[in-house]
C-alpha positions as CSV (number, residue, x, y, z in Angstrom):
1,X,15.0,-47.3,2.8
2,X,14.6,-43.7,3.7
3,X,16.1,-40.4,3.2
4,X,14.6,-36.7,4.2
5,X,15.6,-33.4,2.5
6,X,15.3,-30.1,3.1
7,X,13.2,-27.7,0.9
8,X,10.8,-24.3,1.4
9,X,7.3,-23.6,0.2
10,X,6.5,-19.9,-0.4
11,X,3.3,-18.5,0.4
12,X,2.3,-15.2,-0.5
13,X,5.8,-13.5,0.4
14,X,6.2,-16.2,3.4
15,X,8.9,-18.5,3.5
16,X,7.8,-22.3,5.0
17,X,10.1,-25.0,5.8
18,X,9.4,-28.3,4.1
19,X,10.9,-31.7,5.1
20,X,10.8,-34.2,1.6
21,X,10.7,-37.3,2.9
22,X,11.1,-40.2,0.4
23,X,10.6,-43.8,0.8
24,X,11.7,-46.6,-1.3
25,X,9.9,-50.0,-0.6
26,X,9.6,-53.4,-2.4
27,X,6.6,-53.8,-4.7
28,X,5.1,-53.0,-7.8
29,X,6.9,-49.9,-9.7
30,X,4.6,-46.7,-8.6
31,X,5.9,-43.0,-7.7
32,X,3.4,-41.1,-5.4
33,X,4.0,-37.6,-4.0
34,X,1.2,-36.5,-1.0
35,X,1.0,-33.7,1.0
36,X,-1.0,-31.3,-0.7
37,X,1.0,-31.1,-3.8
38,X,-0.6,-28.9,-6.5
39,X,-0.6,-30.1,-10.6
40,X,3.1,-28.6,-11.0
41,X,4.6,-30.6,-8.0
42,X,2.6,-33.6,-9.3
43,X,4.1,-33.2,-12.5
44,X,7.5,-33.5,-11.0
45,X,7.3,-37.2,-11.0
46,X,7.9,-37.3,-14.9
47,X,10.6,-34.5,-14.9
48,X,12.4,-36.6,-12.3
49,X,12.6,-40.0,-13.3
50,X,13.7,-38.1,-16.7
51,X,16.3,-36.2,-15.0
52,X,17.7,-39.1,-13.4
53,X,18.6,-41.3,-15.6
54,X,19.8,-38.6,-18.1
55,X,22.5,-37.0,-15.3
56,X,23.9,-40.9,-15.3
57,X,21.8,-42.5,-12.2
58,X,19.5,-45.2,-11.7
59,X,16.0,-44.8,-11.1
60,X,14.6,-47.5,-8.9
61,X,12.2,-49.9,-9.8
62,X,10.4,-49.8,-6.4
63,X,7.6,-48.3,-4.9
64,X,8.3,-45.0,-4.0
65,X,6.5,-42.5,-1.6
66,X,7.4,-38.7,-1.3
67,X,5.5,-37.0,1.5
68,X,5.9,-32.8,1.5
69,X,5.6,-32.1,5.2
70,X,4.0,-30.3,6.7
71,X,0.9,-32.2,5.2
72,X,-1.4,-29.4,6.2
73,X,0.3,-26.6,3.9
74,X,-0.2,-26.5,0.1
75,X,2.6,-26.8,-2.0
76,X,2.9,-24.8,-5.4
77,X,5.6,-24.3,-8.1
78,X,8.4,-26.3,-9.8
79,X,10.8,-25.9,-6.3
80,X,10.6,-29.7,-5.1
81,X,12.0,-31.1,-8.4
82,X,15.7,-31.3,-7.4
83,X,15.1,-32.0,-3.4
84,X,12.6,-34.5,-4.4
85,X,15.5,-36.2,-6.7
86,X,18.3,-35.7,-4.3
87,X,15.9,-37.6,-2.0
88,X,15.7,-40.5,-4.0
89,X,19.2,-40.7,-4.7
90,X,20.1,-40.8,-1.0
91,X,17.5,-43.4,-0.3
92,X,18.6,-45.9,-3.2
93,X,22.0,-45.4,-1.5
94,X,23.4,-43.8,-4.8
95,X,24.3,-40.5,-2.5
96,X,26.1,-41.4,0.8
97,X,27.2,-38.1,1.8
98,X,25.3,-36.3,5.0
99,X,23.1,-34.0,3.5
100,X,22.4,-31.9,7.0
101,X,22.7,-28.6,6.7
102,X,21.7,-28.2,2.9
103,X,18.2,-26.6,1.5
104,X,17.3,-27.4,-2.2
105,X,15.1,-26.1,-4.3
106,X,15.0,-25.8,-8.2
107,X,13.6,-27.0,-11.4
108,X,14.8,-29.7,-13.3
109,X,14.7,-30.6,-17.1
110,X,13.9,-34.1,-18.9
111,X,18.3,-33.9,-19.4
112,X,18.9,-33.4,-15.4
113,X,20.2,-29.6,-15.7
114,X,18.6,-27.2,-13.6
115,X,16.0,-24.2,-14.8
116,X,15.4,-21.1,-12.5
117,X,12.2,-21.1,-10.5
118,X,10.1,-18.1,-9.1
119,X,10.4,-17.1,-5.8
120,X,13.8,-17.6,-4.7
121,X,14.3,-14.7,-3.1
122,X,11.4,-14.7,-0.7
123,X,12.4,-18.4,-0.3
124,X,15.8,-18.0,1.0
125,X,15.4,-14.6,2.7
126,X,12.9,-16.0,5.0
127,X,14.7,-18.9,6.0
128,X,17.9,-17.4,6.2
129,X,16.7,-14.8,8.8
130,X,15.4,-17.5,10.7
131,X,18.8,-19.6,10.7
132,X,21.5,-18.1,8.6
133,X,23.6,-21.4,9.0
134,X,22.3,-23.6,6.0
135,X,23.6,-23.9,2.5
136,X,21.1,-23.3,-0.2
137,X,21.8,-25.3,-3.3
138,X,19.4,-23.1,-5.9
139,X,20.2,-23.1,-9.7
140,X,23.3,-20.7,-10.9
141,X,20.6,-18.6,-12.8
142,X,18.8,-17.4,-9.2
143,X,22.1,-16.1,-7.8
144,X,21.7,-12.7,-9.2
145,X,18.8,-12.0,-6.8
146,X,20.2,-13.3,-3.9
147,X,22.8,-11.0,-3.8
148,X,20.7,-8.7,-1.9
149,X,21.4,-11.2,1.3
150,X,24.8,-10.9,2.9
151,X,26.4,-12.9,4.5
152,X,24.2,-16.1,2.9
153,X,25.4,-19.2,2.2
154,X,24.8,-20.5,-1.3
155,X,25.8,-23.4,-3.7
156,X,25.0,-22.4,-7.1
157,X,24.5,-25.4,-9.4
158,X,24.1,-26.1,-13.3
159,X,22.7,-29.4,-12.7
160,X,21.9,-32.6,-10.8
161,X,25.2,-34.7,-11.4
162,X,27.0,-31.6,-10.3
163,X,25.1,-31.0,-7.2
164,X,25.6,-34.5,-6.2
165,X,29.4,-34.3,-6.9
166,X,30.0,-31.5,-4.9
167,X,28.1,-32.3,-1.8
168,X,30.1,-35.7,-2.7
169,X,33.7,-34.0,-2.9
170,X,33.0,-30.9,-0.6
171,X,31.0,-28.0,-2.0
172,X,32.7,-24.9,-3.0
173,X,30.4,-22.4,-1.0
174,X,29.5,-19.1,-2.3
175,X,28.9,-16.4,0.8
176,X,27.1,-13.5,-0.6
177,X,29.1,-10.3,-0.2
178,X,27.4,-7.1,1.2
179,X,25.5,-5.5,-1.6
180,X,25.9,-1.5,-2.7
181,X,22.5,0.1,-4.2
182,X,23.5,2.1,-7.5
183,X,24.6,5.6,-6.4
184,X,22.0,7.2,-8.9
185,X,19.3,6.6,-11.5
186,X,19.7,5.0,-14.9
187,X,18.5,8.2,-17.0
188,X,15.4,7.8,-18.8
189,X,14.8,8.6,-22.5
190,X,11.6,10.3,-20.7
191,X,12.9,13.4,-19.6
192,X,11.3,16.6,-18.2
193,X,12.9,18.5,-20.7
194,X,11.2,17.5,-23.3
195,X,7.5,19.0,-21.5
196,X,7.0,22.4,-23.3
197,X,5.3,24.9,-20.4
198,X,3.3,23.8,-17.4
199,X,5.2,25.2,-14.6
200,X,3.1,24.9,-12.2
201,X,2.4,21.1,-12.8
202,X,6.0,20.5,-13.0
203,X,6.3,21.9,-9.8
204,X,3.5,20.0,-8.4
205,X,5.3,16.6,-9.5
206,X,9.0,17.8,-7.9
207,X,6.8,18.2,-4.9
208,X,4.9,14.9,-5.3
209,X,8.2,13.4,-6.2
210,X,9.8,14.6,-2.6
211,X,6.8,13.7,-0.4
212,X,5.6,10.9,-2.0
213,X,1.9,12.7,-2.2
214,X,-0.6,11.2,-4.3
215,X,-1.6,13.8,-7.1
216,X,-4.7,13.8,-9.4
217,X,-4.2,15.6,-12.7
218,X,-7.2,16.5,-14.5
219,X,-7.5,18.7,-18.0
220,X,-8.3,18.2,-21.4
221,X,-6.9,15.7,-24.4
222,X,-3.3,16.9,-25.0
223,X,-2.5,18.8,-22.2
224,X,0.2,16.9,-21.1
225,X,-1.2,14.6,-18.2
226,X,0.2,11.3,-19.2
227,X,3.9,12.7,-20.4
228,X,3.9,14.7,-16.9
229,X,3.3,10.9,-15.1
230,X,5.6,9.2,-17.4
231,X,8.7,10.9,-16.2
232,X,7.7,11.3,-12.2
233,X,10.0,7.9,-11.8
234,X,13.1,9.9,-13.6
235,X,12.9,12.3,-11.1
236,X,12.4,10.2,-7.3
237,X,15.3,9.4,-5.6
238,X,17.5,6.4,-5.9
239,X,16.3,3.5,-3.9
240,X,17.8,2.2,-0.7
241,X,18.8,-1.4,0.1
242,X,15.7,-2.4,2.3
243,X,13.2,-0.8,-1.0
244,X,15.4,-2.5,-3.6
245,X,15.0,-5.6,-1.5
246,X,11.2,-4.9,-1.0
247,X,10.3,-4.6,-4.6
248,X,12.7,-7.2,-6.0
249,X,11.2,-9.8,-3.1
250,X,7.6,-8.9,-4.6
251,X,9.2,-9.4,-7.9
252,X,10.4,-12.5,-7.6
253,X,7.5,-14.0,-6.2
254,X,5.2,-13.0,-9.1
255,X,7.6,-14.2,-11.6
256,X,8.4,-11.0,-13.3
257,X,12.1,-10.7,-12.7
258,X,12.9,-10.5,-16.5
259,X,15.4,-12.8,-18.4
260,X,19.0,-11.5,-17.0
261,X,17.4,-9.0,-14.9
262,X,18.6,-10.2,-11.3
263,X,17.2,-7.5,-9.1
264,X,14.7,-4.2,-9.3
265,X,16.9,-1.6,-8.7
266,X,15.0,1.4,-10.7
267,X,11.6,2.5,-9.3
268,X,8.9,0.5,-10.8
269,X,6.3,2.3,-13.0
270,X,3.1,0.5,-13.5
271,X,-0.2,1.6,-15.7
272,X,-2.8,-0.6,-15.7
273,X,-5.4,-0.2,-18.7
274,X,-9.3,1.3,-17.0
275,X,-10.4,-2.2,-18.1
276,X,-8.4,-4.0,-15.4
277,X,-10.7,-6.1,-13.1
278,X,-10.1,-5.1,-8.8
279,X,-8.4,-8.6,-8.7
280,X,-5.5,-7.8,-11.3
281,X,-4.9,-4.3,-9.5
282,X,-5.5,-5.1,-5.7
283,X,-4.0,-8.9,-5.8
284,X,-5.7,-12.7,-5.6
285,X,-7.2,-15.0,-8.0
286,X,-6.6,-18.5,-7.4
287,X,-3.2,-18.5,-5.9
288,X,-3.3,-14.9,-4.6
289,X,-0.8,-13.1,-6.5
290,X,0.5,-9.8,-6.2
291,X,-1.6,-7.1,-8.0
292,X,-0.8,-3.9,-9.6
293,X,-1.0,-1.8,-6.5
294,X,2.1,-4.4,-5.1
295,X,4.0,-4.1,-8.3
296,X,4.1,-0.7,-8.5
297,X,5.5,-0.6,-4.6
298,X,8.0,2.1,-3.8
299,X,7.1,3.4,-7.6
300,X,4.7,5.0,-9.2
301,X,0.8,3.7,-10.1
302,X,-0.6,5.6,-12.8
303,X,-4.3,5.3,-13.4
304,X,-5.1,7.2,-16.7
305,X,-8.6,7.9,-17.5
306,X,-9.5,7.6,-13.9
307,X,-13.7,7.8,-14.0
308,X,-13.6,4.9,-16.4
309,X,-12.0,2.4,-14.0
310,X,-15.1,0.1,-12.4
311,X,-16.0,1.4,-9.2
312,X,-15.1,-1.5,-7.4
313,X,-11.6,-1.2,-8.5
314,X,-11.4,2.7,-7.3
315,X,-12.9,1.8,-4.2
316,X,-10.6,-0.6,-3.2
317,X,-7.5,1.2,-3.3
318,X,-8.8,3.4,-0.4
319,X,-7.1,1.5,2.2
320,X,-3.8,0.6,1.0
321,X,-3.5,4.1,0.1
322,X,-3.8,4.6,3.8
323,X,-1.7,1.4,5.4
324,X,1.1,0.8,2.6
325,X,-0.1,-2.6,2.4
326,X,-2.7,-4.8,0.7
327,X,-4.2,-8.0,2.5
328,X,-5.8,-10.5,0.2
329,X,-8.1,-12.8,2.2
330,X,-9.2,-16.3,1.3
331,X,-11.1,-19.3,2.8
332,X,-7.5,-21.3,3.0
333,X,-5.5,-18.4,3.6
334,X,-4.9,-15.0,4.1
335,X,-1.7,-13.1,2.6
336,X,-0.5,-9.4,3.2
337,X,1.6,-7.8,0.2
338,X,3.2,-4.6,0.3
339,X,1.9,-1.7,-1.3
340,X,3.8,1.6,-0.8
341,X,3.2,3.0,-4.0
342,X,2.8,6.8,-5.2
343,X,-0.9,7.6,-7.1
344,X,-0.5,9.5,-10.1
345,X,-4.9,9.7,-11.5
346,X,-5.4,11.6,-14.5
347,X,-8.9,12.3,-15.9
348,X,-11.1,14.4,-18.2
349,X,-13.1,17.4,-17.0
350,X,-16.3,15.6,-18.4
351,X,-17.0,13.4,-20.5
352,X,-16.3,14.9,-23.9
353,X,-13.2,16.5,-22.6
354,X,-13.6,19.9,-22.9
355,X,-15.5,21.2,-20.2
356,X,-14.1,25.1,-19.0
357,X,-11.4,25.1,-22.5
358,X,-11.4,28.5,-24.1
359,X,-11.1,26.7,-27.6
360,X,-13.3,23.8,-27.9
361,X,-16.5,24.2,-27.0
362,X,-18.1,21.4,-24.3
363,X,-21.0,19.4,-25.1
364,X,-22.0,17.5,-22.3
365,X,-25.1,19.2,-19.9
366,X,-24.7,19.6,-16.5
367,X,-26.2,16.5,-15.2
368,X,-23.4,14.4,-17.7
369,X,-20.5,16.2,-16.1
370,X,-22.0,15.6,-12.6
371,X,-22.3,12.1,-13.6
372,X,-19.1,11.8,-14.7
373,X,-17.1,13.1,-12.0
374,X,-19.2,11.1,-9.4
375,X,-17.4,8.0,-10.4
376,X,-14.9,9.6,-8.1
377,X,-16.1,9.1,-4.8
378,X,-15.4,12.0,-2.1
379,X,-13.5,9.6,0.2
380,X,-10.9,8.6,-2.6
381,X,-10.4,12.4,-3.9
382,X,-9.7,12.9,-0.3
383,X,-6.9,10.3,-0.3
384,X,-4.8,12.8,-2.7
385,X,-2.6,15.1,-1.4
386,X,-2.8,17.3,-4.6
387,X,-5.4,17.8,-7.1
388,X,-4.1,20.0,-10.1
389,X,-5.5,21.1,-13.1
390,X,-3.5,21.0,-16.2
391,X,-4.4,23.9,-18.7
392,X,-3.9,23.2,-22.3
393,X,-0.8,24.5,-24.2
394,X,-1.3,28.2,-25.9
395,X,0.4,28.2,-29.3
396,X,3.5,30.2,-28.0
397,X,4.1,27.4,-25.8
398,X,4.1,24.5,-28.6
399,X,6.4,26.7,-30.5
400,X,9.0,27.4,-28.2
401,X,12.5,25.6,-28.8
402,X,14.5,26.5,-25.5
403,X,14.6,23.2,-23.7
404,X,13.0,23.2,-20.4
405,X,14.8,22.0,-17.1
406,X,15.9,18.3,-17.0
407,X,15.4,15.2,-14.9
408,X,18.2,15.2,-13.5
409,X,18.6,18.9,-12.3
410,X,15.0,18.4,-10.6
411,X,16.0,14.5,-9.1
412,X,19.0,16.6,-7.5
413,X,16.7,19.0,-5.5
414,X,13.9,16.1,-5.0
415,X,17.3,14.1,-2.9
416,X,18.3,17.0,-1.0
417,X,14.8,17.4,0.3
418,X,14.5,14.0,1.1
419,X,17.8,13.9,3.2
420,X,16.8,16.8,4.9
421,X,13.4,15.0,6.2
422,X,15.2,11.5,6.2
423,X,16.4,11.7,10.5
424,X,13.0,12.7,11.8
425,X,11.4,9.9,9.2
426,X,13.6,7.1,9.8
427,X,13.6,7.4,13.9
428,X,9.8,6.1,12.6
429,X,10.5,3.7,10.1
430,X,9.1,6.0,7.5
431,X,10.5,7.1,3.8
432,X,8.7,10.3,3.0
433,X,6.4,13.2,4.7
434,X,3.3,11.3,2.9
435,X,3.8,8.5,5.5
436,X,3.1,10.4,8.3
437,X,0.2,9.6,10.3
438,X,-2.2,12.4,12.1
439,X,-0.9,12.4,15.3
440,X,3.0,12.3,13.8
441,X,2.2,15.4,11.4
442,X,0.8,17.3,14.2
443,X,3.5,16.8,16.8
444,X,6.7,16.9,13.8
445,X,5.4,20.0,11.7
446,X,6.1,23.0,13.2
447,X,4.3,26.1,11.7
448,X,5.6,29.7,12.5
449,X,2.7,32.3,14.0
450,X,1.8,33.8,10.5
451,X,1.9,29.9,8.9
452,X,-0.8,29.0,12.0
453,X,-2.6,31.9,11.4
454,X,-3.2,31.2,7.8
455,X,-4.1,27.4,8.0
456,X,-6.7,28.3,10.6
457,X,-8.3,30.6,8.1
458,X,-7.9,28.2,5.6
459,X,-9.5,25.6,7.3
460,X,-13.1,27.4,7.3
461,X,-12.9,29.2,4.1
462,X,-11.8,25.6,2.5
463,X,-13.7,23.1,4.5
464,X,-10.8,20.9,5.3
465,X,-11.6,17.5,6.6
466,X,-9.3,16.4,9.4
467,X,-7.8,14.0,6.6
468,X,-7.5,17.3,4.5
469,X,-5.8,19.2,7.1
470,X,-2.9,16.6,7.7
471,X,-2.6,16.5,3.7
472,X,-2.0,20.2,3.4
473,X,0.6,20.0,6.3
474,X,2.3,16.8,5.0
475,X,2.4,19.3,1.3
476,X,3.7,22.1,3.3
477,X,6.2,20.3,5.4
478,X,7.7,18.9,1.7
479,X,8.0,22.6,0.0
480,X,9.7,23.5,3.3
481,X,12.2,20.9,2.7
482,X,12.7,21.5,-0.9
483,X,13.1,25.4,0.0
484,X,15.8,24.1,3.2
485,X,13.6,25.9,6.0
486,X,13.3,24.3,9.5
487,X,10.1,25.8,9.7
488,X,7.0,25.7,7.7
489,X,6.3,29.6,6.8
490,X,2.7,30.9,5.3
491,X,4.1,30.6,2.0
492,X,4.4,27.2,2.2
493,X,0.9,26.7,3.4
494,X,-0.6,28.9,0.9
495,X,1.4,26.9,-2.0
496,X,-0.1,23.6,-0.4
497,X,-3.4,25.0,-0.2
498,X,-3.0,26.0,-3.9
499,X,-2.6,22.5,-4.9
500,X,-5.5,21.3,-2.5
501,X,-7.8,23.7,-4.2
502,X,-6.7,24.5,-7.7
503,X,-8.3,21.0,-9.0
504,X,-11.4,20.4,-10.5
505,X,-14.4,21.8,-8.8
506,X,-16.4,18.7,-8.3
507,X,-19.8,20.3,-8.6
508,X,-20.4,21.6,-12.5
């Protein structure tokens, strides 16, 4: 007695079709699963036995062999409980209806009910892109995240007995309707109106949000660096459908969709501690899970106390900052995750934190300051579009009762600037000015005569590298978009250079 059932395995974010083959033969009762199963898949034997019995079916007292093909693909997770159970019922003659066209995935409880599983979105999205005719039998708790896959045929189920009944009697298929992303951003309790003073810093954060520019904030303790960074997601434009799908796919694969959360519709904000390892930040481990930079995809990665991070953590950021992806290589597999994040880093100017402060004396020696700042390598520093020094607030600013500009007002300008740049960027598959490559910047960013002369002078005066030159043009283009200007003018170049040179001087 033999049966085969279609299922799927997810490796990284890639879906691989899996055929669950079940053979029931005469012999002593033995239940074996082969095909490179991990421990979770092996434990499915006990779950399936109890689930079949408690759902009202007979578990065959024969020799049962389950093969997960292809045999050379590692099978991980609880995806295979339901297809194994269905295969046993089919092979034992308890389910006679045809199974062609169905793809099964889901974890079974001991009483036969279905539990949600991680990675349903990348699993279904990958197979549906290749063949849109399948019907996917999934736990009903996972249906919400599949709302992004327009036109996909679903059979949401509560338990094993319900799945069998639906297949026998004729299922009620749910066809996913068109998804429309939220029109706005959910207001956060963290508002820029709470930030006192710091007009230059607020302007810099607005530019960073409008153009997707990486920014480094340096200043003494209590100057407001963390406060500014935490409010940055609130002024970024709403995510588009493709961005929601990309981010939700990562969170689904990582198992980080919270209870009751079907998708990630607000831009992520990740704030790893400076003791985090390179694997935690970049991704990896035994199962090559996505790291903080992938979990911050299309959102903000905030690295506070930047020099305190391990040197290897900082240096591995260089490639993802340029490419927007991270590739994790292991002996058996190579996985690629999205890592298109806006990096906001913060640091003190010296170990004690008071270098350059007019009130608190700095107790660090010149060599201490140089050693501290040298933890940030030149190549990494060059990847920040903007470097800004945050001054300590004066007493008059702290006692100011008038609330500042709200995040909603700033977000309106940021969204309008993105709309102005969208036409040119979308033709090249880009989202923000910071995504432009060097050749694209030189081709697409047009300067008037005064701006060109000013920039030529600045290249020599500030010793700009090729990357630094391109970044000044990108930031200037974003400032022009905020200003509603078609061409980049000299004042836009001047402001962009201010953010390039107003940060910490690396020679103490």
